[in-house]
Backbone as ProteinMPNN parsed JSONL, in Angstrom:
{"seq_chain_A": "MLGNVIGGFIVILVGVTLAPTVANQVADAQNSSKYNITGASNTIIGLTTLFYCLAVASTGIGIATVGLRNAGLM", "coords_chain_A": {"N_chain_A": [[-24.509, 23.445, 2.62], [-27.096, 24.253, 4.463], [-28.288, 21.964, 4.216], [-26.607, 20.081, 5.085], [-27.037, 21.072, 7.863], [-29.192, 20.564, 8.795], [-29.584, 18.131, 7.877], [-27.892, 17.036, 10.275], [-29.736, 17.779, 12.271], [-31.582, 16.067, 11.779], [-30.623, 13.479, 12.319], [-30.025, 13.602, 14.957], [-32.939, 13.881, 15.931], [-33.64, 11.713, 15.16], [-32.255, 9.693, 16.517], [-32.604, 10.221, 18.966], [-35.498, 9.876, 19.556], [-34.987, 7.006, 19.317], [-33.944, 5.969, 21.439], [-35.302, 5.379, 23.797], [-36.168, 2.843, 23.172], [-33.768, 1.656, 22.582], [-32.978, 1.886, 25.326], [-34.86, 0.249, 26.787], [-34.641, -2.642, 25.709], [-32.05, -2.998, 26.07], [-32.599, -2.841, 29.448], [-34.051, -5.401, 29.104], [-32.476, -6.861, 28.532], [-31.194, -7.246, 30.391], [-32.451, -7.958, 32.677], [-33.459, -10.549, 32.022], [-34.077, -13.826, 32.584], [-33.333, -15.342, 30.866], [-31.149, -14.604, 29.258], [-27.88, -15.387, 30.446], [-26.269, -13.214, 31.853], [-23.753, -11.557, 33.776], [-22.096, -10.013, 36.408], [-19.099, -8.655, 34.93], [-20.177, -8.397, 32.276], [-22.795, -7.486, 32.738], [-22.408, -4.843, 33.315], [-21.076, -3.76, 31.178], [-23.097, -4.146, 28.885], [-25.234, -2.475, 30.186], [-23.753, 0.007, 29.823], [-24.606, 0.267, 27.199], [-26.822, 1.791, 26.42], [-25.391, 4.689, 27.014], [-23.108, 4.736, 25.143], [-24.726, 4.784, 22.91], [-26.4, 7.253, 23.15], [-24.142, 8.678, 23.027], [-22.743, 8.652, 20.556], [-24.82, 8.977, 18.597], [-25.168, 11.984, 19.496], [-22.383, 12.725, 18.815], [-22.558, 12.04, 16.171], [-24.582, 13.615, 14.763], [-23.597, 16.249, 15.847], [-21.28, 16.406, 14.144], [-21.896, 15.961, 10.986], [-23.312, 18.681, 11.671], [-21.514, 20.604, 11.952], [-19.784, 20.019, 9.451], [-20.912, 21.08, 7.493], [-21.541, 23.88, 8.449], [-18.839, 24.284, 8.473], [-18.173, 24.266, 5.499], [-19.671, 26.33, 4.688], [-18.121, 28.437, 5.571], [-18.447, 29.497, 8.144], [-17.018, 28.195, 10.419]], "CA_chain_A": [[-24.681, 23.793, 4.057], [-27.817, 24.06, 4.904], [-28.737, 20.311, 3.832], [-25.977, 19.34, 6.75], [-27.327, 21.44, 9.497], [-31.02, 19.686, 8.4], [-29.252, 16.519, 8.241], [-27.52, 16.859, 11.534], [-31.049, 17.701, 12.818], [-32.385, 15.093, 12.067], [-29.837, 12.712, 12.959], [-30.425, 13.86, 16.567], [-34.109, 13.731, 16.304], [-34.107, 10.027, 14.984], [-31.444, 8.848, 17.663], [-33.409, 10.436, 20.642], [-36.474, 8.97, 19.371], [-34.989, 5.752, 19.292], [-32.977, 6.002, 22.311], [-36.045, 4.819, 24.773], [-36.182, 1.563, 22.527], [-32.728, 0.561, 23.294], [-33.18, 1.564, 26.756], [-35.759, -1.06, 27.054], [-33.983, -3.503, 25.513], [-30.589, -3.483, 27.44], [-33.037, -3.641, 30.121], [-34.681, -6.561, 29.279], [-31.775, -8.25, 28.28], [-30.559, -7.549, 31.697], [-33.483, -8.394, 33.618], [-34.141, -11.555, 31.729], [-33.559, -15.235, 33.024], [-32.987, -16.519, 29.333], [-29.512, -14.571, 29.223], [-26.542, -15.492, 31.482], [-25.288, -12.005, 32.057], [-23.536, -11.21, 35.348], [-21.08, -9.259, 36.265], [-18.624, -7.504, 34.003], [-20.732, -8.688, 31.349], [-24.214, -6.804, 33.063], [-22.361, -3.497, 33.515], [-20.954, -3.537, 30.049], [-24.593, -4.318, 28.489], [-25.773, -1.356, 31.094], [-23.237, 1.007, 29.4], [-24.821, 0.505, 26.093], [-27.476, 3.05, 26.362], [-24.831, 5.528, 27.169], [-22.651, 4.809, 24.244], [-25.443, 4.864, 22.05], [-26.705, 8.61, 23.077], [-22.985, 9.69, 22.757], [-22.719, 7.887, 19.163], [-25.951, 9.913, 18.172], [-25.107, 13.2, 19.257], [-21.647, 13.556, 18.046], [-22.368, 12.088, 14.538], [-25.314, 15.003, 14.573], [-22.761, 17.729, 15.666], [-20.0, 16.254, 13.259], [-22.565, 16.751, 10.306], [-24.145, 19.825, 11.014], [-20.38, 21.166, 11.631], [-19.294, 20.281, 8.251], [-22.207, 22.171, 6.838], [-20.794, 25.073, 8.991], [-17.126, 24.56, 7.87], [-18.197, 24.354, 4.251], [-20.155, 27.51, 4.509], [-17.328, 29.405, 5.697], [-18.956, 30.083, 9.32], [-16.206, 27.997, 11.214]], "C_chain_A": [[-25.977, 23.324, 4.917], [-28.83, 22.393, 5.197], [-27.874, 19.669, 5.112], [-26.517, 19.568, 7.756], [-28.885, 20.752, 9.69], [-30.684, 18.352, 8.795], [-28.563, 16.254, 9.827], [-28.805, 16.704, 12.727], [-31.567, 16.357, 13.17], [-31.848, 13.661, 12.409], [-30.271, 12.391, 14.452], [-31.94, 13.417, 16.641], [-34.593, 12.255, 16.395], [-33.161, 9.198, 16.254], [-32.247, 9.209, 18.778], [-34.51, 9.975, 20.778], [-36.686, 7.181, 19.697], [-34.148, 5.176, 20.543], [-33.811, 5.051, 23.913], [-36.108, 3.292, 24.406], [-35.215, 0.962, 22.806], [-32.279, 0.647, 24.732], [-33.77, 0.335, 27.444], [-35.115, -2.033, 26.674], [-32.855, -4.167, 25.969], [-31.552, -3.668, 28.511], [-33.737, -4.904, 30.589], [-33.476, -8.023, 29.271], [-30.718, -8.401, 30.028], [-31.012, -8.386, 32.831], [-33.849, -10.066, 33.366], [-33.406, -12.758, 32.14], [-33.102, -16.175, 31.776], [-31.244, -15.971, 29.164], [-28.911, -14.877, 30.33], [-25.981, -13.992, 31.223], [-25.374, -11.571, 33.555], [-22.585, -10.708, 34.95], [-20.606, -8.255, 35.744], [-19.283, -7.471, 33.172], [-21.939, -7.812, 31.684], [-23.755, -5.245, 33.084], [-21.519, -3.112, 32.264], [-22.275, -3.072, 28.796], [-24.939, -2.953, 29.511], [-25.157, -0.037, 30.316], [-23.702, 1.243, 27.912], [-25.46, 1.608, 25.618], [-26.431, 3.869, 26.264], [-23.935, 5.738, 26.034], [-23.055, 4.981, 22.974], [-25.781, 6.404, 21.842], [-25.549, 9.516, 22.309], [-22.55, 9.503, 21.217], [-23.637, 9.034, 18.699], [-25.477, 11.374, 17.972], [-23.779, 13.622, 18.636], [-21.574, 12.811, 16.665], [-23.446, 13.237, 14.003], [-24.23, 16.082, 14.751], [-21.551, 17.328, 14.937], [-20.576, 16.685, 11.975], [-22.662, 18.25, 10.195], [-22.421, 20.736, 11.308], [-19.517, 21.044, 10.194], [-19.745, 20.752, 7.479], [-21.646, 23.477, 7.154], [-19.49, 25.507, 8.533], [-17.268, 24.999, 6.097], [-19.167, 25.646, 3.889], [-19.474, 28.727, 5.136], [-17.153, 30.029, 7.437], [-17.76, 29.525, 10.837], [-15.067, 27.763, 10.913]], "O_chain_A": [[-26.022, 22.415, 5.746], [-29.648, 21.991, 6.025], [-28.366, 18.917, 5.954], [-26.66, 18.717, 8.633], [-29.468, 20.552, 10.756], [-31.189, 17.631, 9.655], [-28.826, 15.212, 10.426], [-28.892, 15.918, 13.671], [-31.852, 15.771, 14.214], [-32.628, 12.772, 12.75], [-30.696, 11.352, 14.958], [-32.182, 12.534, 17.464], [-35.405, 11.704, 17.138], [-33.544, 8.146, 16.764], [-32.543, 8.308, 19.563], [-34.845, 9.582, 21.895], [-37.616, 6.449, 20.033], [-33.753, 4.01, 20.563], [-33.23, 4.377, 24.762], [-36.098, 2.493, 25.343], [-35.324, -0.176, 23.26], [-31.508, -0.129, 25.296], [-33.313, -0.352, 28.358], [-34.84, -2.64, 27.71], [-32.645, -5.358, 26.2], [-31.559, -4.868, 28.786], [-33.967, -5.36, 31.709], [-33.449, -9.202, 29.624], [-29.957, -9.24, 30.511], [-30.418, -9.142, 33.599], [-34.379, -10.762, 34.232], [-32.177, -12.757, 32.068], [-32.671, -17.327, 31.755], [-30.302, -16.745, 28.99], [-29.526, -14.582, 31.354], [-25.217, -13.8, 30.277], [-26.333, -11.33, 34.288], [-22.097, -10.694, 33.82], [-21.126, -7.141, 35.798], [-19.349, -6.297, 32.807], [-22.235, -7.195, 30.66], [-24.625, -4.397, 32.889], [-21.196, -1.925, 32.308], [-22.352, -2.061, 28.097], [-24.407, -2.124, 28.774], [-25.903, 0.928, 30.152], [-23.303, 2.257, 27.339], [-25.034, 2.33, 24.716], [-26.255, 3.999, 25.053], [-23.824, 6.929, 25.74], [-22.308, 5.241, 22.031], [-25.586, 6.933, 20.748], [-25.649, 10.449, 21.513], [-21.922, 10.453, 20.748], [-23.072, 10.09, 18.414], [-25.359, 11.952, 16.891], [-23.763, 14.666, 17.983], [-20.54, 12.959, 16.014], [-23.227, 13.761, 12.911], [-23.983, 16.801, 13.783], [-20.613, 18.087, 15.181], [-20.054, 17.706, 11.527], [-22.336, 18.959, 9.242], [-22.347, 21.715, 10.566], [-18.683, 21.896, 9.888], [-19.054, 20.994, 6.489], [-21.274, 24.199, 6.229], [-19.094, 26.644, 8.276], [-16.588, 25.874, 5.56], [-19.352, 25.877, 2.694], [-20.032, 29.819, 5.248], [-16.231, 30.699, 7.901], [-17.643, 30.134, 11.901], [-14.227, 27.557, 11.789]]}, "name": "protein", "num_of_chains": 1, "seq": "MLGNVIGGFIVILVGVTLAPTVANQVADAQNSSKYNITGASNTIIGLTTLFYCLAVASTGIGIATVGLRNAGLM"}
C-alpha cells in the first residue's frame, strides 16, 4: 500500500519536473522554421504539453488509488 502511494507521488514529481522541458521542446517545434508546422498541426502540437500533464497526473493518481484500494481504504 505505502509503496504504491509513494510510487504515485514519485511519478507525479518526475513528470512535473520534466513538464517544462516538454513545453520548451514543443515551443521550439512550433517556432522553428526547420519544421513545416502550420494550421491544425500547430494546434495539435500546442496541445502536447496539456496531454502530457494530464497523462502524468492520471498515472500518478491511478497508482496511488490502487495502493489505497489494496489497503481497503477505498
